[in-house]
C-alpha positions in Angstrom: -40.0 28.2 -49.4 -36.3 28.7 -49.8 -35.0 25.6 -48.2 -31.7 25.5 -49.3 -30.6 29.2 -48.7 -31.8 28.9 -45.2 -29.6 25.7 -44.6 -26.7 27.8 -46.4 -27.4 30.8 -44.0 -27.5 28.5 -40.8 -24.1 27.0 -41.7 -22.5 30.4 -42.5 -23.7 31.6 -39.1 -22.5 28.5 -37.4 -26.0 27.4 -36.1 -24.8 23.9 -36.1 -27.3 22.6 -33.9 -30.3 24.3 -35.8 -28.9 23.2 -39.2 -29.0 19.5 -38.0 -32.5 20.0 -36.3 -33.9 21.4 -39.4 -32.6 18.9 -41.6 -34.2 16.2 -39.5 -37.6 18.0 -39.4 -37.6 18.1 -43.3 -37.2 14.3 -43.2 -39.9 13.6 -40.8 -43.7 14.2 -42.2 -45.1 14.4 -38.8 -43.4 17.5 -38.0 -46.0 19.4 -40.3 -48.6 18.6 -37.5 -46.5 21.0 -35.3 -47.0 24.7 -35.5 -44.4 27.6 -36.4 -43.6 28.4 -32.8 -43.2 24.7 -31.5 -40.8 23.9 -34.5 -38.7 26.8 -34.0 -38.8 26.1 -30.2 -37.2 22.7 -31.1 -34.5 24.2 -33.3 -33.5 26.9 -30.8 -33.3 24.0 -27.9 -31.1 22.0 -30.2 -28.9 24.7 -30.7 -28.5 25.6 -27.1 -27.9 21.9 -26.3 -25.3 21.5 -28.7 -23.6 24.8 -27.7 -23.3 23.7 -24.0 -22.2 20.4 -25.2 -19.1 22.0 -26.9 -18.5 24.4 -24.1 -18.3 21.4 -21.7 -15.9 19.3 -24.1 -13.7 22.5 -24.3 -13.8 22.7 -20.5 -12.8 19.2 -20.1 -10.0 19.4 -22.8 -8.6 22.2 -21.1 -8.7 20.7 -17.5 -6.5 17.7 -18.7 -7.5 15.3 -16.2 -5.5 12.5 -15.5 -8.2 10.1 -15.2 -11.9 9.6 -17.0 -13.4 9.9 -13.6 -17.1 11.0 -12.4 -18.4 11.2 -9.0 -21.0 8.2 -9.9 -18.1 5.7 -10.3 -16.7 6.2 -6.8 -16.5 3.0 -4.8 -17.8 3.5 -1.2 -16.8 0.3 0.3 -16.5 0.5 4.1 -12.7 -0.2 4.3 -12.0 3.1 2.3 -13.4 5.2 5.0 -15.2 7.4 2.4 -18.7 8.9 3.2 -21.2 8.8 0.5 -23.3 11.8 2.2 -19.7 13.9 2.3 -19.0 13.0 -1.4 -22.4 13.8 -2.5 -22.3 17.1 -0.7 -19.1 18.0 -2.3 -20.8 16.9 -5.9 -23.0 20.0 -5.2 -20.0 22.2 -6.0 -20.9 24.6 -3.3 -17.3 24.4 -2.0 -16.2 25.8 -5.4 -18.9 28.7 -5.2 -17.5 29.2 -1.8 -13.8 29.2 -2.8 -13.0 26.4 -0.3 -10.2 23.8 -1.1 -10.1 20.0 -0.8 -7.2 18.0 1.0 -7.2 14.2 0.0 -4.6 12.1 1.5 -3.7 8.2 1.6 -1.5 5.4 0.8 -0.4 5.0 -2.9 -3.2 3.3 -5.0 -6.1 4.3 -2.7 -8.0 6.3 -5.1 -6.9 10.0 -4.3 -6.5 11.0 -7.9 -9.6 9.4 -9.1 -11.5 11.1 -6.5 -10.0 14.5 -7.4 -10.7 14.2 -11.0 -14.2 13.1 -10.3 -15.0 16.0 -8.3 -13.2 18.2 -10.9 -15.4 16.6 -13.6 -18.5 17.6 -11.8 -17.2 21.1 -11.4 -16.8 21.2 -15.2 -20.2 19.9 -15.8 -21.5 22.8 -13.5 -19.7 25.4 -15.8 -16.3 26.0 -13.9 -13.1 26.0 -15.6 -10.4 23.6 -14.1 -6.7 22.5 -14.6 -5.1 19.5 -13.5 -1.2 19.4 -12.6 0.8 16.8 -10.9 2.9 19.3 -8.5 6.3 18.4 -9.5 5.2 19.2 -13.4 3.9 22.6 -12.2 7.1 23.2 -10.6 8.8 22.4 -13.9 6.6 24.3 -16.0 6.8 27.6 -13.5 11.0 27.2 -13.9 10.7 26.9 -17.5 8.4 29.8 -17.8 10.4 32.0 -15.7 13.3 31.4 -18.2 11.3 32.4 -21.2 9.5 35.2 -19.8 6.1 33.5 -19.6 6.3 33.5 -15.7 3.7 36.2 -14.7 1.5 34.9 -17.8 1.2 31.7 -16.5 0.4 32.7 -12.8 -2.3 35.0 -14.0 -3.6 32.0 -16.2 -3.6 29.6 -13.2 -5.0 32.3 -10.7 -8.2 32.6 -12.9 -8.8 28.8 -13.0 -12.0 27.8 -10.8 -10.6 24.5 -9.9 -6.7 23.6 -9.7 -5.7 20.2 -9.0 -2.3 19.7 -7.5 -1.8 16.1 -7.4 1.2 14.2 -5.9 1.9 16.9 -3.2 5.1 16.0 -1.3 5.8 13.2 -3.8 9.3 15.2 -4.3 11.2 17.6 -2.0 10.4 21.3 -2.9 13.4 23.7 -3.2 13.0 27.2 -1.8 12.5 28.6 -5.3 9.5 25.9 -5.6 8.0 27.1 -2.5 8.1 31.0 -3.3 6.4 29.9 -6.6 3.7 27.9 -4.9 3.1 30.9 -2.6 2.8 33.3 -5.1 0.1 31.1 -7.1 -1.7 30.1 -3.9 -1.8 33.6 -2.8 -3.5 34.7 -5.9 -6.1 32.2 -5.5 -6.7 32.3 -1.8 -10.4 32.9 -1.0 -11.3 33.8 -4.8 -10.6 30.1 -6.4 -10.5 26.5 -5.2 -7.7 24.0 -5.3 -7.6 20.2 -4.8 -4.6 18.7 -3.5 -3.8 14.9 -3.0 -0.8 13.7 -1.2 0.4 10.3 0.3 1.6 12.3 3.3 -0.8 13.2 6.0 -1.4 16.8 6.3 0.5 17.4 9.4 3.7 16.1 7.6 3.5 18.2 4.7 6.2 20.6 6.6 8.6 17.7 5.7 8.2 18.3 2.2 9.3 22.0 2.3 12.7 23.1 3.6 11.7 26.9 4.4 9.3 26.7 7.5 8.2 30.5 7.2 7.1 29.8 3.4 5.7 26.6 4.7 3.7 28.4 7.1 2.4 30.7 4.5 1.4 28.3 1.9 -0.4 26.1 4.2 -2.3 28.5 5.7 -3.6 29.6 2.3 -4.5 25.9 1.8 -5.7 24.3 4.9 -8.0 26.4 7.0 -10.8 26.5 4.7 -10.6 22.9 3.3 -12.6 19.9 3.3 -10.2 16.9 4.3 -10.8 13.3 3.0 -8.4 10.7 4.4 -8.7 7.4 2.6 -7.8 4.0 3.9 -8.0 0.4 2.7 -5.6 -1.6 0.2 -4.5 -0.2 -3.1 -7.3 -0.2 -5.8 -4.8 -1.4 -8.3 -4.2 -4.3 -6.2 -8.1 -4.8 -6.1 -8.7 -4.2 -9.8 -5.7 -6.8 -10.7 -8.4 -9.5 -9.5 -11.9 -7.4 -10.0 -11.7 -5.6 -13.3 -15.3 -4.7 -13.1 -14.9 -1.3 -11.2 -14.0 1.8 -13.3 -12.0 3.3 -10.6 -8.2 2.7 -11.4 -6.6 5.2 -9.6 -3.5 6.6 -8.0 
């Protein structure tokens, strides 16, 4: 058997999973009890697993999530007003498939960003692409892109992302130019992609962060009407974790 040429060929073909699995088989005498198809099946299964793992790592890297969060670590204590059934329903990612949005509101520190990142992490696990932005930073990036000629390219890139997270909505007043940029982005995504928005402001007060009421109506029309709304209550999770550090949910 030409063992070494086979290993070299697998490496050249970048079948890294099969290569590692074959080396393990070569070190295990018990594997000789398996038939050819069983051994081949194990090699192929390992290759598929490693490729899927690399794809997931790539999706998470490109998403740039602010926090290392997952749905399993969400705290459902009663004072937060958070329904386990609702979160488990969202964890199915049916909202992404249906191109729905999610609006998460609540005071500073109650866990809005953590939940947004956790739901986005789940979407990445399910094979969807994602991108996290603080809204003020996104507005800066779009302004810079307009100046250096990348504006349309950046809009096209963001329009293709399955789940776009816009954190800190309403933290800073939007200019009329910001509103036009936001409308362009959300219009491209409306009913074809999903967006998660977090804000300290109740949804009914979002108009206050936008000076042009006509643009505000158009923007919110594309966000709210097909959105799942989560309103968080309770004390700041940061304050709680200052005294109890066992919970993984360190949030904004």
